[in-house]
N, C-alpha and C positions, 0 to 999 in steps of 0.2 A: 106598528108604524114606527118610522124614525123618531117622532116626538114622544112615543110612549116608552121605547126601550133605550135607555142610555148606553148599554153595551154597543149597540149599533152605531150610535153616534161616535163612541170612542173608536170602533173599527174603522169608520169612515175616515176620521181624523188621521188616525195612524196610516191608513192606506195613503192618504195625501202626502205626509210626512215621508213615507217610504219612497214614493215617487219622485218627490223633490230631492230627496238624499241621493236616489240612483241618478238623477240628472246632474247633481252635484258632482258625483264621482266621475261621471263620464266627460261632462264638459265644463267642470269648475275652474279649470286653468289656475291662473294665479291666485284667484280668489280662494280656491281651496288649498293650495299650496301654503297660504298664510297660517293654516291650522297645523301645518307640519305633520300630517297624517300619512304622508307617502314617505317611504324609505327613512324611518326614524333611526335605523342604525347607522346611516351614513350622512345624515342631514346636518349634524353637528349644530343642534339648537342654540347651545350656549355661545356660539360664534355668529350666528346669524344677526345680521344688522337689526332687523326689526325687533328681535328679542333682547338684543342689547338696549335699544331705545325703551322697551317695557322695564327692564332692569333700572334704568336710570330715573325713569318717570316714577316708578314705586319709590326710589329712595327720595325724589323730590317730594312726593306725596308725604311720605314720613318725616320730612323735615320741615314741612310747611304747616301753617295753622289749620285748624279743622275747617275754617271757612274757606280755605283755598288761597291762592295766589293773586286773585283778581282777574276779572274777565279781560280777554285779550292779551294776558301777559306771558302766555306759555313760552312763546318764540324767544322773547327777550331773556326770560329767567332760565329756562333750560339750557341756553347757549353757556351759562355761566356754571351750570352745576353738572354738566356732561362728564362722564368718566368712561364706562364700559363702551359707549357709542361714539366716543369723540372720533372725529373725522373732519375733512375738509367740506363735507356737506352740511349745510345749516338745517337743522330739523324745524321745520314749520308747525308740526304737530306730533302728538305721541303715537302715531298710528293706530288709535282707537278713539271711537267717540266716547265710550264710557270713561276711559282714562283722562281724556281731555276735559270732560265735564268734572270729574273727581278733582283734578289738578287745579283747575281755575275757581271753581265755586264751591269746592269742599264735599265731604261726604252726605251733608244733608240735601244737597242738590240731587245726587245720585238716588237718595232714598225717595225724594219727593217724585222724581221723575219715574220711578219704579211703581209708586203708588198710583201716580196718575195714568200710567199704562194699564195698571190692574183694573182702575175704576172703569176705564173706556172699555177694556176686554169684557167686563161684566154686562155691558149694554149690548153684547152681541147675542147673549141668550134671550129668549128660547130659540133653539134651532128646530123649530117644528116644521112638519110638511105643510107647504103652501107658503113658506115665507122665503123661498129661493135660498134655502139653507145650505145647499151644496156650493153655490157661488160665494155666500158670504163666509162660509168655512174656509174656503180656498183663499179668499182676500184676507182673512185673519191669519192664516198660516204664513202667507207672504209678508205680512206686517211683522209677525213675530221672528220669522228669519232675518228681516231687515234689522231688527234690534239685536238679534244675535250677531249678524255680521258686523255691527258696530263695535264688537269687541275687538276685532282685528282690522278694521278700516275706519275711515272717518266719512262714510256715507251721509251719516246724519248732519254734518256740517256744510253739505252742499245743497243749495236751493233746490236744484232739479230734482234730486233723488228723494230729499224731504217731502216735497210737495206730492210725488208719486206715493211715498209711504202714507201721508195723510189722506190722500185720495183712496186709497185702498182701505184704510181704517174706516173712513166714512162709509165706504160700500159694505163693510161687514157688519155695521149696526144694525139692530133690529128696527123694523118700521112697522107702524107708525110709533114715534116716540111719545111715551106717556108724559108730556110736559103741559104744565099749566100755563094758560094764556096770561101774558104779562105785558103791559104797555111799556113799563120800564126797561124790560129786556131789549125790545126792539130800538128804543132810544139810546140804550148803552151801546149797542153794537154799531148803530149808525155814527155815534159820536166817535167810537173807536176806529171806524173805518175812515172817517174824515181826518183823524189824527194822523193815522197812518199815510193817507193820500197827501196830506200837507207835508209830512216828513219826507216821503218818496220825492215829492215834487222839490222841496227845498235841497235834498242831496243831488237831485239831477242838475238843478241850476247851478249849484255850488261847484259841482263836477266839471260842468261844461264852461263856467265863466271863471274858474279857479279862484273862487271866493273862499278866504280863510274861515270856514264854518268849523266849529268844534266838533271833533272827532276825527275818524281816519280819513274821510274826505278832505277835511281841512290840513290835515297833516300832509297828505299827498300833493295838495295844491301849494302848501307852504314849501316843499322840497323843489317843486318845478319852479316856482317864482324865485326861490333862492338861487338856484342855478342860473336863471336868467339874470339875476342882479350880479352874480359873480362874474358872468362874461361882459357886464357893462362896468366892471370894477366898482360897483356900488355896494361896498362891504357893510356900510352902515345898514342898508336895507337888508342884506342877508342876515346880519346879526338880529335885527328886530323880527324878522320872519321866523327865524329858527327859535328865538326866544319865546315867541307866542306858541309856536307849535309844541315846543317841549311842555307847556302847560297841560296840553292834551295828551302827549305821549312821552312822558318823562324817561321812558327806558329805550328810546329810539336812538341806536347809536349812530345812524347817519346824520341826524339832526346836530348831535354833539360834535361830529366831525366837520360838518359844514360850517357851524358856528366857530369852532376853534380856527379853521383856516381863515375865516373873516377877521377873527380876533388877532391873528398873526399880522395881518395886513394893516389892521388898525393900531398896532403897537400895543395892544392889550396882553403882555407876555404872560403874566401869571393866569389870567383867565384861560388863555389858549393852553397853557400846560394842563390846567385842570380839566378842560373839556377833551383834550387829546386822551387824558388818563381815563376819563370816563368812557370815551368811545371804545379804547382797547379793551377796557374791563367789560363792557357789554357785547363786545365782538372778539372773543379771544382766540379766534381760528384764523380768520382772513388776513393774509399778509397785506392786502391792500390798504388796510388802515394805517398801520405804522408806515407803509411806504408813502402815502399821501401826507402823512404827518411830516416825514423827513423832507419832501419836496417843498412843503409850505416853509419849513425852518431854513432850508438851504441858503437863501441869499441873506439871511439875517442873523441866525445863531447856528453856525455850522456844527458845533458840538452836539446840540440838541438833535440836529439832523442825523448825525452819526448814530446817536443813541437809538433813535427811531428806527434807522435802517437796519441796525444790529437786530432789532426785533423782528423787522420783516423778513429778513434772512432766515431767522430761527423759524418762523412760521411756513415759510415758502415750500419747504420740503423738497420734492424732485424739480420744482421749478426755480430752485436758487440761483443756477447759472443765468437763466434768462432775467430774473429780477436783478441779480448783480449787474449784468451788462446794462440794463436801463439806468441803474444808479451811477455807473460809469459815465454813460452819456450825458445824464443830467449834471453831474459834478464837474465834468470837463468843461463845461459851458458856463458854469456859475460860481465854482468854489475850488480853487486849486488846493486849498487846505484840506477839503474833504477828499479830493483826488488821491492825495497822498496817504491819507488814512485807509482810503478803499484799496489802495495798492497793497498796503500792508496786510490787510485782511484777506485779499484775495490770494497773495503768495503764501499764506499760511494754512489755507484749506484747499484740499486738492481739487474739489469740484467747482471751485471759484477761479483756481489758477488759469484755467484754459480760456474763460472768457476775458480775462485780463491780458493774457499773452497774444489774444487775437487782435488786440487793439494797439500794440506796440511793435516797434521793428528796430533793426540796426542796433546802436549801442543801448537804447532803453530795454530792447529785447534781452540782449545778452545780460545786461545787469539784474533784470527781473529774474532771468532764468538762473543766474548764479545764486540769487537770494532763494529761490525755490529749492535749489539742490542743497543750500546750507540747512533749510528747515527739514527737508526730507531726502538725504543722500541717497537712499536706496529706492526712493519711489514706492515705499510700502503702502502708503495710504492711496495709491493710484489703482484703479481697475485696469483690466486689460484694454478695454475701449479708450480710457482716458490715457493710458500711456501711448497707444497707437495716435491719438490725436496730439498729444505733446510732442512726440518726436517728429510727426508731420509738420508741426509748426517749427521745431528746431531745424528740421532738414531744410526749409524753405527760407527761414529767416535768421537763423543762428550761425555760428562759426563752425565750419566743418572740422577744423582741427580739435575743437572742443568736443564735437560727437566722437571723434576718433579716440580721443583720451578716455571719455567716459565709457566707451565700449571696452577699451582695453582693461579697465578697472572692473567693469560689469559684462563679461562676455555674453551673458544671457540676454542683454539688451538689444542684440544684433538683429533680432526679429522684429523690433520696433524701429531701429535705427538704420536699417539697411539702406534706405534711400539717402540718408545724410552721409553714411559711409561710401556709397557709390559715388556721390559728388565729390566726397573727398579724394577717392582713389582717382577720380577723373581730373581733379585739379592737380594731381601729381603725375599725370599722363599715364596712369596705369589703367587704361581703358578696358583692358581685358579683364581685370578684377571688378571693375565697376560694372561692366555688362553682366558678368557672371552673378553678381549679386541680385541684379535685376531678375534675372532667370530663376534664382534659387528662392527669393523671397517675395517676388512680385505675385500680384493676383494673375490667375489664369485668364487669358484672352478668349473671349467669345468670338468664334469664328463660324462662317456660314456652313451649313450641311451640304455635303456632296450627294446629290440624288441620282446622278447619271454616272454612266461608265463609259464615256467615250474614250476613243484613243487619243493619243497625243497630237497626231496628224489632223484628227477630226476637230480637236479643240482649237488648234491653231487657225483652220478654215473658219470655224464658227467665230473666232475672236477677231479675225480681220473683216468679217461681215459685220459684226457688232462691237466695235472698240470701246463703247462706252457701257457695256454690260458689265456689272460688277460680278455677278455669279460666274459668267463664263470666264471672266479674267482670273477669279480665284481658283477655278478648276484648272485653268491652264496652268497657273503658277504651281499648283500641287503636282500636276503630272510632269512638269519640268524638273522640279525638285526631286521627285521619285526616280526620274531617268538621269539624275546627276548634272543636269544642264543648268547649273547654278547661275551663270551669267544671263541666260535666257530668263530664268525666273527673276532675276534682279531687275532686268528691264521691264518685265510685266508688272511688278510690284511698283517700280517708279513711274509706270505709265500713269498708275492712279495717284501715287502718293505726291506727285508734282501738280496734280490738279486741285483746285479748291473745291471744298465740300465733298470729297471723296470720303468713304468710311475710313474711321481711325485705323482699323487693322491692317491696312495696306502699309502704313509705317512700320507696324510690327513685323510685317512679312518682309519688308526691306531690310529691317535690322536682323531678321534671321539669315537672310542672304549674306549680308556683310560678315556676319559670325561665321557662316560656313567658308567664307573666303578668308577668314582670320584677320580681316580688316576691323580691329576692334574700335578704333576711334569712330569710323563711320557707323558701326554698329550702335556704339553709345549715344551718338547724336540722332540717329534714327529712332532709336528707342525714346529719347527725350521728345522728339517730334511726335511720337505716338501718345506720349502722356499728355502733351500740350493738346493734341487733337481731341483726346478723350475729355479733357477738362472743357474745351469749347463746346462738344456735343452735349454735355451735361447741364450746361448753363440755360 
């Protein structure tokens, strides 16, 4: 029997494991990929974000005391210690139940947990016939796989999955349990149950009524209440709420930031400086922290605002232009002194120059552009996209003669500055050169497809029957141009271009007709009308 032959029990267990492994191979999806067993040759484990988090977590464990960093402190401490996994995403956990336990509670907690699991697993035996041994063995295997899965995931820190694992563990235990009857055991369990019930009710009431109960619920309530106090300009209340919450969560950067902003309004400058420094230290990645600090200092201490905003720009990465633009907006309303400093910063860094130039015009634009060219005469720091945007601003707002002189000094700039050069040529009445620049460097125009092959006479008949049909009008225009009837084609194009809401390409067709007639002035103005119509259509 199964109870008498241990090899049979072993074979049964191995069979279940093989079946589960097969299912994992076939349907494991992202869970299986966490083990990196697929395509090891090209997976690049050393660069995978999860393995980078593991690397930094082991380094944190090595640098921490043997009893860990404290329960619930991983997120705050890890943000300070990240190296290989440094990114704009804040790591809430180390992507592993066991590493999380080891980091926060030390290696003794890991050892005790393993010992506890081993003691519970012992209660599964004996797997004799008649004890529902097959079902219990399957439940035990599921529990062990759950524990193994905790190496590469945090399912053990989620209530739903933990309850499922506990249920399966209970199902795997041998019944009946050989326990001695004890009156104190029932009393103890009932007492613990009452304590848990009271704690749960307290947390529920505190969360619903926003009571500052010690713990994470109280911290969340304090944040919500302090936000309300800020909107009511009750900064003393914000200070009191955040100070109380910091006794429960001394590593929460949001609390330090909220208190610092309140301290600025309360004129507690040194306290605010210290709290802002703590917030930036505890959250070393997010640009929002120094950005909020700069906004708080702006009306009172402009130089402190500039210092904070420089840090925000350093952190913002690819979002630097958008962040810088928001700074310009705030400073223009509240501090001319900071606006001047931001101008100098923007004109010295290529990715910030465009947001600044987008806000100025006329003499201010020309002055800023001159300073930009003094800082970078050859625009070496600008990418191709940035050069296109810069010359678009220059062509729209700058001095055409300056563009002409710049292109003479840098002939390769013509592919960016062609629009400005065309405007310059037009201002000198050289409309032919202006129009030819648009044809040489302008983007190709999307025109309708011609699906029919009607004769010119048929198209004229159809057009007279449906004079508002854009498709027929375009086909007629093409046929007229192909037959050398330029004047008729011009009439057809203007039939639509003189009407509001017609497709923009009819202005382009009109420009082509004028160019065929070598009326370059009309061709240039028709092309400008085409550009304006395109701009309206994209709004």
